[in-house]
C-alpha positions as CSV (number, residue, x, y, z in Angstrom):
1,X,0.0,0.0,0.0
2,X,1.3,3.4,-1.0
3,X,2.1,5.9,1.8
4,X,0.0,8.6,0.2
5,X,-3.3,6.6,-0.3
6,X,-6.0,5.6,2.2
7,X,-8.1,2.6,1.5
8,X,-11.2,1.8,3.6
9,X,-14.5,0.2,2.9
10,X,-15.6,1.8,-0.4
11,X,-19.3,1.2,0.3
12,X,-19.4,3.7,3.1
13,X,-17.2,6.4,1.8
14,X,-19.7,7.9,-0.7
15,X,-22.2,8.3,2.0
16,X,-19.6,9.9,4.3
17,X,-18.4,12.4,1.7
18,X,-22.0,13.2,0.6
19,X,-23.0,13.9,4.2
20,X,-19.8,16.0,4.7
21,X,-20.7,18.1,1.7
22,X,-24.3,18.7,2.9
23,X,-23.3,19.6,6.4
24,X,-20.5,21.8,5.2
25,X,-22.8,23.6,2.8
26,X,-25.1,24.3,5.7
27,X,-22.3,25.9,7.7
28,X,-21.0,27.8,4.7
29,X,-24.4,29.3,4.2
30,X,-24.7,30.1,7.9
31,X,-21.3,31.8,7.8
32,X,-22.3,33.9,4.7
33,X,-25.6,34.9,6.3
34,X,-23.7,35.7,9.6
35,X,-21.3,38.0,7.7
36,X,-24.2,39.8,6.1
37,X,-26.0,40.4,9.4
38,X,-23.0,41.2,11.6
39,X,-23.4,45.0,11.2
40,X,-23.7,46.5,14.7
41,X,-22.8,49.4,16.9
42,X,-19.0,49.0,17.2
43,X,-16.9,49.3,14.1
44,X,-14.1,47.1,15.3
45,X,-16.4,44.3,16.5
46,X,-18.3,44.5,13.2
47,X,-15.1,44.1,11.2
48,X,-13.9,41.3,13.3
49,X,-17.2,39.4,13.3
50,X,-17.5,39.9,9.5
51,X,-13.9,38.7,9.0
52,X,-14.4,35.6,11.2
53,X,-17.7,34.7,9.4
54,X,-15.9,35.2,6.1
55,X,-13.0,33.0,7.1
56,X,-15.4,30.4,8.4
57,X,-17.2,30.5,5.0
58,X,-13.9,29.9,3.2
59,X,-13.1,26.9,5.3
60,X,-16.6,25.4,4.9
61,X,-16.7,26.0,1.1
62,X,-13.2,24.5,0.7
63,X,-14.5,21.5,2.6
64,X,-17.5,21.2,0.3
65,X,-15.1,21.2,-2.7
66,X,-12.8,18.5,-1.2
67,X,-15.8,16.4,-0.1
68,X,-17.4,16.5,-3.5
69,X,-14.2,15.7,-5.4
70,X,-13.5,12.8,-3.0
71,X,-17.1,11.6,-3.5
72,X,-16.5,11.5,-7.3
73,X,-13.1,9.8,-6.9
74,X,-14.6,7.0,-4.7
75,X,-17.5,6.5,-7.1
76,X,-14.9,5.9,-9.9
77,X,-13.0,3.5,-7.7
78,X,-9.9,5.6,-7.3
79,X,-7.8,5.6,-4.2
80,X,-8.0,8.7,-1.9
81,X,-5.0,10.7,-1.2
82,X,-4.0,11.3,2.4
83,X,-4.0,15.1,2.1
84,X,-7.7,15.2,1.2
85,X,-8.5,12.8,4.1
86,X,-6.5,15.0,6.5
87,X,-8.3,18.1,5.3
88,X,-11.7,16.4,5.7
89,X,-10.7,15.4,9.2
90,X,-9.1,18.7,10.3
91,X,-11.4,21.3,8.6
92,X,-14.7,20.8,10.6
93,X,-13.2,21.5,14.0
94,X,-11.3,24.5,12.7
95,X,-14.3,25.8,10.7
96,X,-16.6,25.3,13.7
97,X,-14.2,27.0,16.1
98,X,-14.0,30.1,13.8
99,X,-17.8,30.2,13.3
100,X,-18.2,30.0,17.1
101,X,-15.8,32.8,17.6
102,X,-17.6,34.9,15.0
103,X,-20.9,34.2,16.6
104,X,-19.5,35.3,20.0
105,X,-18.1,38.5,18.6
106,X,-21.3,39.3,16.8
107,X,-23.3,38.6,20.1
108,X,-21.0,40.9,22.1
109,X,-21.8,43.5,19.4
110,X,-25.5,43.2,20.0
111,X,-26.2,41.0,17.0
112,X,-27.8,37.5,17.0
113,X,-25.7,34.5,18.0
114,X,-26.1,33.2,14.4
115,X,-24.6,29.8,14.0
116,X,-23.2,29.7,17.5
117,X,-25.1,26.7,18.9
118,X,-24.7,24.6,15.8
119,X,-21.0,25.6,15.8
120,X,-20.6,24.3,19.3
121,X,-22.2,20.9,18.3
122,X,-20.2,20.5,15.1
123,X,-16.9,21.4,16.8
124,X,-17.5,18.9,19.6
125,X,-18.6,16.1,17.3
126,X,-15.8,16.8,14.8
127,X,-13.2,16.7,17.6
128,X,-14.5,13.4,18.9
129,X,-14.5,11.9,15.3
130,X,-11.0,13.3,14.7
131,X,-9.7,11.8,17.9
132,X,-11.0,8.4,16.8
133,X,-9.6,8.7,13.3
134,X,-6.3,10.3,14.3
135,X,-4.1,7.2,13.6
136,X,-5.9,6.5,10.3
137,X,-5.1,10.0,9.1
138,X,-1.4,9.4,9.6
139,X,-1.0,11.4,12.9
140,X,0.4,9.8,16.0
141,X,1.1,6.1,16.4
142,X,0.2,3.6,13.7
143,X,-1.8,1.4,16.0
144,X,-4.5,2.9,18.3
145,X,-3.1,1.5,21.6
146,X,0.6,2.3,20.9
147,X,2.2,5.4,22.5
148,X,4.9,7.5,20.9
149,X,8.1,8.1,22.8
150,X,8.7,11.7,23.7
151,X,12.4,11.1,23.2
152,X,13.2,12.0,26.8
153,X,14.3,9.5,29.4
154,X,12.6,9.1,32.7
155,X,14.3,9.1,36.0
156,X,15.7,5.7,37.0
157,X,17.0,4.5,40.3
């Protein structure tokens, strides 16, 4: 098996990528709507909230593109590259965290907490899923129960 490809059960992958694309589309739309409604009293908070909503939209839209391209690759029977899988694993917690930050800044500026509660849920779920898939994505030890050595020696007597 090549170091740059990931092979898993092909029957489940199209469903996972399709669901990822749909969920990411929801969060991208929420981010865009949030950027449009984050006009408030304070100029600095408005700029920060709009910027964070915009950054969140970029992350979620990029995830939609990667998920759809991965969906098409799996339907053709092609192997998935590890970079796409890592992005699909790492983008949801990052996008959710940025969306949550944008919602908090908007709320402090007197605007609605748009996307904040769903961002809390997606960030939590994505971190749990990422922690389970961490070894499969090529991070950490290759087997789930194995620990990596920190390189430092412990005290011995």
